[in-house]
Backbone as a ProteinNet text record, in pm:
[ID]
protein_1_A
[PRIMARY]
MVSIKRVYEEPSPDDGRRIFVDRLWPRGVRKQDLPFDDWCKDAAPSPALRTWYGHRKERFEEFSQHYLQELNAEPSHWMNLLGMAQDGPITLLFAARDPDTSHARVLADFLEDARDKQQDPSSSVCYAAQFPH
[TERTIARY]
22852	22741.1	22633.2	22511.4	22396.9	22303.5	22280.9	22187.9	22075.5	21973.6	21859.6	21836.7	21778.5	21750.6	21638.1	21547.7	21442.5	21503.5	21445.7	21497	21488.2	21404.2	21384	21488.2	21571.2	21675.9	21800.7	21876.2	22000.3	22105.8	22184	22294	22401.8	22479.2	22590.4	22711.9	22831.2	22951.9	22953.6	22881.6	22878.1	22789.7	22713.4	22621	22691.6	22812.3	22877	22804.4	22792.2	22720.5	22570.9	22502.1	22358.9	22279.5	22192.6	22118.3	21968.3	21899.6	21754.1	21691.9	21604.4	21552.4	21399.4	21336.6	21192.2	21170.6	21057.4	21024.2	20971.8	20902.2	20842.1	20921.7	20929.9	20999.1	20915.5	20978	20901.4	20836.9	20719.5	20647.3	20724.5	20720.3	20778.7	20930.2	20995.1	21141.6	21182	21259.3	21310.8	21437.1	21454.9	21570.9	21702.1	21711.6	21836.7	21857.8	21753.3	21764.4	21794.9	21793.5	21821.4	21960.4	22053.6	22186.7	22184.5	22201.5	22207.3	22303.5	22359.7	22458.1	22396.5	22296.5	22232.8	22084.3	22007.1	21865.8	21842	21811.5	21793.2	21644.8	21569.9	21425.2	21390.6	21468.7	21435.8	21448.4	21522.7	21537.3	21413.9	21326.6	21203.9	21101.2	21002.4	20896.6	20822.4	20765	20687.1	20571.1	20524	20409.7	20288.9	20261.6	20146.3	20164.5	20283	20307.6	20303.5	20363.4	20362.1	20219.4	20137	19997.9	19920.9	19939.7	19870.9	19910.1	20038.3	20086.4	20030.8	20041.5	19987.4	20038.7	20153.6	20215.8	20125.1	20047.2	19963.3	20044.5	20068.8	20156.1	20112.7	19983.8	19936.4	19972	20010	20049.7	20201.6	20276.8	20422	20489.1	20453.5	20518.1	20493.2	20368.3	20335.7	20400.6	20398	20465.9	20613.8	20678.9	20821.8	20849.2	20765.1	20783.9	20770.6	20669.9	20650.3	20765.7	20808.7	20918.3	21047.3	21075	21192.7	21184.8	21065.3	21048	21081.4	21036.3	21069.6	21220.2	21284.5	21429.8	21503.6	21464.1	21529.9	21508.3	21395.3	21364	21441.7	21488.8	21555.6	21686.7	21790.3	21918.6	21976.1	21944.2	21998.4	21946.2	21834.8	21777.7	21853.1	21929.1	21996.6	22145.4	22193.2	22332.7	22430.4	22397.4	22486.8	22491.1	22379.7	22379.1	22469.7	22468.3	22554.9	22701.6	22733.3	22870.3	22911.2	22820.4	22850.1	22871.5	22789.7	22802.3	22934	22981.1	23110.1	23224.2	23207	23311.4	23315.5	23209.3	23204.5	23061.7	23042.1	22906.5	22814.5	22689.8	22587.4	22466.3	22393.2	22269	22157.9	22056.1	21939.7	21841.5	21807.7	21716.3	21576.2	21476.8	21338.4	21249.1	21122.4	21032.2	20928	20908.7	20804.6	20823.2	20713.1	20718.3	20785	20757.8	20805.7	20921.2	21042.6	21157.6	21145.4	21080.9	21073.4	20981.7	20888.7	20798.7	20812.1	20929	20953.2	21021	21007	21075.9	21227.7	21273.8	21417.8	21475.8	21400.8	21446.6	21462.8	21363.9	21368.8	21487.3	21504.2	21612.8	21749.6	21764.2	21891.6	21926.3	21829.7	21853.9	21888.3	21817.9	21843.6	21986.6	22028.6	22163.3	22270.1	22247.9	22343.3	22355.7	22243.7	22242.5	22316.6	22287.3	22352.6	22502.8	22541.4	22684	22754.1	22689.3	22747	22762.9	22661	22667.4	22773	22783.6	22882.1	23023.2	23044.5	23177.5	23207.2	23106.2	23124.1	23110.6	23223.8	23217.5	23148.4	23134.8	23066.6	22915.4	22868.1	22725.1	22658.3	22534.2	22459.4	22426.1	22426.2	22406.1	22529.9	22619	22744.9	22752.1	22772.8	22783.1	22928.8	23022.8	23164.1	23209.4	23156.4	23198.8	23149.4	23052.2	22995.4	23084.4	23181.7	23262.2	23409.1	23485.3	23630.3	23691.4	23797.3	23864.7	23985.4
19284.9	19315.9	19390.3	19344.8	19407.4	19456.8	19586.9	19642.6	19714	19751.1	19822.7	19951.1	20047.7	20176.9	20244.7	20307.9	20384.7	20507.8	20549.3	20665.7	20792.7	20791.6	20910	20921.7	20819.6	20821.8	20888.8	20949.3	21016.5	20913.9	20946	20857.1	20856.5	20749.8	20742.7	20686.5	20710.4	20658.7	20506.2	20439	20292.6	20235.1	20319.3	20270.8	20202.2	20242.9	20190.1	20242	20156.9	20195	20192.9	20301.2	20315.9	20291.2	20189.4	20148.6	20154.6	20234.4	20246.3	20126.2	20050.3	19925.3	19921.9	20035.5	20040.9	20069.7	20026.2	20057.6	20200.8	20247.1	20380.1	20475.7	20599.6	20700.6	20733.3	20748.9	20774.3	20912.6	20917.3	21043.6	21139.3	21264.2	21368.4	21376.7	21302.6	21305.5	21350.9	21458.1	21502.9	21423.8	21391.8	21310.5	21372.2	21502.8	21568.1	21564.8	21531.7	21527.6	21388.8	21287.1	21151.5	21108.6	21097.9	21051.7	20900.5	20862.9	20721.5	20705	20585.7	20557.7	20490.5	20408.2	20334.5	20320.1	20299.6	20270.5	20138	20035.5	19900.2	19864.8	19916.3	19893.4	19745.9	19677.6	19539.1	19444.2	19484	19398.6	19405.6	19500.2	19514.8	19410.7	19383.7	19289.9	19340.8	19248.2	19286.2	19376.5	19461.1	19546.8	19467.1	19352.9	19272.5	19220.2	19172.4	19121.2	19234	19346.9	19462	19507.1	19513.1	19555.2	19454.1	19324.8	19221.9	19230.1	19247.5	19250.6	19371.5	19489.1	19610.3	19638.4	19585.1	19603.4	19557.3	19453.4	19393.7	19287.5	19311.1	19222.8	19077.2	19053.5	18915.1	18843	18916.5	18856.1	18848.5	18894.7	18906.3	18772.4	18668.8	18538.5	18488.1	18495.5	18451.4	18543.9	18673.3	18769.1	18733.2	18704.9	18671.5	18550.1	18449	18328.2	18359.7	18438.4	18474.6	18562.3	18654.5	18743.2	18663.8	18568.6	18483.4	18403.8	18359.5	18290.3	18383.2	18508.7	18605.9	18627.2	18642	18663.9	18544.3	18424.9	18304.6	18287.5	18335.2	18322.5	18421.8	18532	18638.1	18681.5	18597.7	18637.3	18766.9	18797.8	18921	19045.4	19032.6	19147.3	19181.4	19085.3	19109.1	19073.2	19013.2	18968.5	19085.3	19201.3	19317.2	19361	19347.1	19379.3	19283.6	19158	19059.4	19094.9	19138.2	19181.6	19301.3	19396.5	19513.4	19472.7	19378.6	19332.2	19258.2	19196.6	19126.3	19226.8	19344.7	19447.7	19527.9	19526.7	19604.6	19619.6	19692.6	19706.6	19782.5	19738.1	19809.3	19830	19936.2	19964	19973.8	19891.6	19893.8	19996.4	20093.8	20200.9	20169.7	20195.5	20166.5	20268.5	20274.7	20375.5	20319.9	20189.9	20132	20173.1	20178.5	20223.5	20123.8	19995.4	19893.4	19815.3	19836.9	19764.9	19612.6	19566.1	19421.8	19349.6	19421.5	19357.4	19420.6	19471.6	19533.4	19434.9	19459.7	19376	19390.5	19505	19526.4	19427.5	19396	19295.8	19160	19121	18992.6	18991.9	19101.4	19111.5	19107.9	19179.1	19179.7	19039.6	18969.8	18833	18741.3	18759.1	18679.9	18702.4	18828.4	18860.2	18806.1	18816.4	18761.3	18610.5	18545.2	18401.2	18367.2	18441.5	18418	18444.2	18545.7	18575.7	18461.5	18406.5	18292.8	18173.3	18148.3	18037.5	18063.5	18187.6	18224.5	18200.9	18219.4	18201.4	18056.6	17969.6	17828.7	17745.1	17706.4	17630.1	17494.8	17443.5	17315.7	17331.1	17454.9	17481.2	17432.2	17386.9	17342.3	17458.5	17579.9	17699.4	17785.3	17778.4	17851.3	17954.7	18079.9	18186.9	18227.9	18147.4	18183.8	18213	18139.6	18160.1	18293.2	18355.7	18480.8	18602.2	18585.8	18700.6	18670.8	18764.5	18745.9	18760.2	18685.5	18694.7	18781.8
13736.9	13824.4	13745.7	13761.7	13697	13806.9	13809.8	13907.8	13833.9	13909.9	13850.6	13928.9	13859.8	13923	13845.1	13918.8	13853.1	13786.1	13676.2	13603.4	13686.8	13789.1	13871.9	13984	14000.2	14102.9	14047.5	14137.7	14098.6	14056.8	13955.2	13917.3	14026.1	14028.6	14121.9	14048.9	14101.1	14035.9	14027.6	14117.3	14117	14006.7	13937.6	13835.3	13719.3	13689.4	13569.9	13447.1	13348.2	13226.6	13255.1	13220.8	13249.2	13120.5	13126.1	13007.4	13035.9	12958.5	12969.9	12899.5	12969.3	12914.2	12904.5	12885.2	12858.8	12710.7	12657.8	12518.4	12504.7	12609.3	12605.7	12692.6	12648.1	12727.5	12851	12968	13091.4	13094.1	13151.9	13164.7	13253.9	13217	13300.5	13298.8	13210	13202.8	13062.5	13057.4	12927.6	12896.3	12768.5	12729.7	12774.3	12768	12808.3	12959.1	13035.7	13181.3	13237.2	13153.1	13200.1	13154	13247	13208.3	13183.9	13057.6	13021.6	12905	12894.2	12789.9	12667.6	12689.8	12581.1	12609.9	12503.2	12515.8	12445.9	12520.8	12469.1	12471.5	12377	12372.5	12355.1	12270.6	12238.5	12357	12460.2	12578.3	12669.3	12645.1	12725	12680.2	12762.8	12722.3	12599	12526.3	12408.8	12452.4	12362.1	12397.5	12446.7	12384.5	12426.1	12568.4	12600.9	12735.5	12837.7	12804.1	12894.9	12923.6	12820.6	12836.6	12922.2	12895.1	12973.1	13120.5	13147.7	13285.8	13360.6	13303.6	13365	13504.9	13540.4	13673.4	13786.3	13758.7	13862.8	13935.8	14063.7	14141.3	14136.5	14132.4	14130.5	14000.4	13898.5	13770.7	13753.5	13851.1	13832.6	13803.4	13874.7	13852.5	13710.7	13667	13531.2	13427.3	13454.3	13365.8	13351.5	13463.8	13462.2	13374.3	13385.8	13304.3	13155.5	13119.8	12978.7	12929.1	13012.4	12973.6	12953.9	13040.9	13025.2	12894.8	12859	12731	12615	12623.4	12518.5	12510	12625.1	12625.9	12566.9	12604.9	12552.7	12402.8	12353.2	12211.1	12125.1	12184.6	12107.6	12173.8	12170.1	12232.4	12175.7	12052.5	11993.4	12065.1	12137.6	12208.3	12336.4	12390.2	12517.3	12516.6	12410.5	12406.8	12424	12368.2	12386	12532.6	12605.1	12747.7	12825	12784.5	12848.2	12825.3	12705.7	12675.9	12759.7	12776.8	12860.1	13005.4	13053.7	13192.4	13213.1	13109.5	13117.1	13130.4	13072.2	13074.3	13203.7	13280.4	13404.2	13451.2	13560	13613.8	13517.4	13515.4	13438.6	13529.3	13501.6	13572	13469.1	13487.5	13399.8	13454	13372.6	13411.3	13361.3	13446.3	13412.7	13482.4	13442.3	13497.6	13593.3	13599.5	13685.6	13830.9	13904.3	14043.9	14137.1	14117.9	14210.5	14150	14198.7	14143.5	14156.5	14262.8	14286.8	14189.3	14128.5	14032.3	13893.6	13865.3	13734.6	13640.5	13512.7	13414.7	13428.9	13477.8	13495.1	13596.1	13700.7	13798.5	13731.4	13651	13579.8	13483.5	13410.8	13314	13382.6	13493.2	13565.4	13614.2	13671.3	13717.9	13601.5	13490.6	13370.6	13320.5	13315.8	13267.8	13361.6	13492	13588.8	13568.7	13550	13525.3	13396.1	13290.6	13161.3	13170.9	13246.9	13264	13335.6	13438.1	13509.4	13416.3	13334.8	13238.8	13132.2	13090.8	12988.5	13038.8	13166.6	13224	13257.3	13250.3	13283.1	13155.7	13093.4	12968	12982.4	13105.9	13123.4	13130.2	13131.3	13137.4	13009.7	13024.5	12906.4	12814.4	12869	12788	12806	12710.9	12721.7	12611.1	12649.2	12551.9	12530.3	12579	12573.2	12430.8	12333.7	12195.2	12138.7	12204.5	12156.6	12182.6	12273.4	12315.8	12298.5	12242.6	12235.3	12373.7	12398.6	12529.3	12522
[MASK]
+++++++++++++++++++++++++++++++++++++++++++++++++++++++++++++++++++++++++++++++++++++++++++++++++++++++++++++++++++++++++++++++++++++

């Protein structure tokens, strides 16, 4: 299970492994005050894409398509997250205000999709060989 949560929300026991997935540290949060297990900067959108998007809702669909292209082009940026999701629940932490139009939502859906494909050897995109059983 892959869930998302803003960095400003309280952690919960259901979070599992907590992974911060922004390239930039969030304003107003000290590193010692944010409980997280890993920081996966490379899984975030490229700086150019993030700047272009600017969290404008009208650009979210196009942003999502470009971000998915970035993810597909660089499996090494997210493959470790897929491995963590295979081991148990993970929560992707992000700073954007709107969870529904955040890159974390796109990434969580992408990882869930990849996990399903990884578990299905008949899938045209199978990552089963990437993980020991």
